[in-house]
N, C-alpha and C positions, 0 to 999 in steps of 0.2 A: 584493475581488472578483477572480475568476479567469476569464478567457476563454480557452477552448481554441482555438487558431489552426487546428489541423487540422480540428476539427469545423466551425468557422465557414467555413473556406475550402473544405472538402469534399475536400482532397488533402493529401498530405505532400510533395509537390514544389511549391514556391512560386516560380514563375518569371514574369518579364514584367511590364511596366508595366501592361497592361490588367488582368491578374489582380490586381495590387496595388491598383489603383483600385476593383476589385470588393470586395476585402477591406476597404478603407477605408470604403466605403459600408456594409458590414455592421457594422464596428466602431462607426460612428456610430449605426447604427440600434439596436444592443444596449446602447448607453450608458445605464445606469440613471439615476434621478433623482439630483440633486446631493447628496452626503453633507454633513453639518454641519460636518465637520472634515476636515482633509487625510487622505487615504488612498491607498496604492498601488493601482493597477489593473494586475494581472498579465496580461500577454499571454503565455499559456503556449505555448511552442514544443515541448513534449514530442511526439515522434514525427515532427517535421519533419526530413526527409532532406536536402532542399536549399532554400535561400532566396536567390535572386539579389539583387544590388544594386538592380537596377531595380524588383523586387517590393517590397523593403524600403523603398526611397525613396518609392514611390507609396502604400504602406499604412502602415507604422509611423511613418516620419518625418512623413508628412502628418497622421496621426492625433495624434501628439504635438503637432504644431503647432496643430492645431484645439483640442485639449483645453487646452493651456497658454495658448493665445491668448485664451481666454475666462476666464481666471483661475479655472479650475475647482479644486475641491478634490481632483480625481482627478489622480494622478501616474502616467502609463503607464511600466511597467517590463517589459522583456523577461525572461521566466522560462524556466528549463530548456532553454535553447538548446544545441545540440550545439557541439563545437569547430569544426566546419566553418561552422556558421551564425555563431558568434562571429567567426570570421575574416572572413566576408563582411561583417558589420556593421562591423568595423574598417576594411576597405578601402572601405566606404561613407562612414563619418563622418570618418576621418582627413584626407583631402584637403580636406574642407568646413570643417575646424576645429570639428566638431560632436562632441557626446558623447552616448551613451545609457547609461541605468542598466540593468544586468543583474543577475540573481540566480539562485539555485537555491532553489526553494520546494517544500515537500512538499505532500501532499494537502490537509492542514488549514490551509494558509496560513502555516506557520512558515518563516521565512527561514533557510536553512542557510549560504548564502555570498552575498555581494554585491560588485559593483565597477561602476565605470564604464568604458565602452569608448570610447576616443578620448583625446585629449590636451587638457587644460585649459592655458590660459596660466599662468605662475607664480604670478600674484596670484589667479586664480580658484582655482588648486589650494590656495593658502594658505587662502583663505576657506573652501573646501569642507572642508579639514582642520580648521580652527578650529571650525566649526559642528559637525562630527562629534565632536570632542574636548570641546566645551562641552555638547553636547547641546541647547542652546537658545541663541540669539544674536540681538543686535540690532546695527545699524550702530555705535551709540555704544559698546556693550560691546566689539566687535572693535577699535575705535579705541583704547579704554582698554587692552586686553590688549597690543596691538602697540606702543603708546607712540611711534609714529613721526610722520612728517610728514603721513601720509595722514589726510585728514579724514573725518567720518562720511558725507558726501555720496558720496565714492568707495567707501566700504565698502557703502553702501546700493545703489550701482549694481552692484556685484559680487554682492551677495546676491540682487538682483532678476534679474540675468543667470542665476545658477545655478537659481533658482526657474523661470524661464522654460524653461530646458533640462530641467526635471523632475528635478534632482539633489538639491534640497533643498525643504522645504515652507515655505510662507509662510502666516503667520496674522495677519490684520489686526484691530486693536481701534481704531477710530477712525482717527487718522492713523499711530498707532504700528504697526510691523510687527516680528513676531518670526519667526525662521526656526529650523527644526528638521531633523534628519536624516530622510529618508524612513522609515527602518526604525528602530524603538525600539532604544536601547542604542548608538547611534552606530556601527553595524557596517558603514557604507558604506566603501568603500575602492577603491583601484586596484590 
């Protein structure tokens, strides 16, 4: 699903916390029924001229927190943001130790490029890279691949953390959880 941020907000200048809260409410209102399997929810920033940190904090970060907090199959991704907007996102997430997934997507939903903005800690980055390289992973599989002292519980915690950030998808089957890249083909990257 693609949500056009300019259309929803009514402007290409996205500034201020109050305006950000208004967009947050609109995003929650247009959220469709839950999909049966994980899928990206593209927040299309095409045409956005300016997006301030306060606006992004109150809209996009809060929306991701809401969606991922309820273990939704939607994974919010910022799409088609300009270099200036990406810079503002970086300035917002970096000091918080937060990360957001961004991409360039065309009109039919095909991913042209993707990356995460922000910095993962070294073990989260390793986990993210392994999931993308494998295409599908479990905590046990990652433990076997790395053959280190790190137990499956630690791998599971890292995987769950990346899923809550919206960087990888989680699929549950009973108690077993499998994790996959958000975009097919493992083309996530920094």
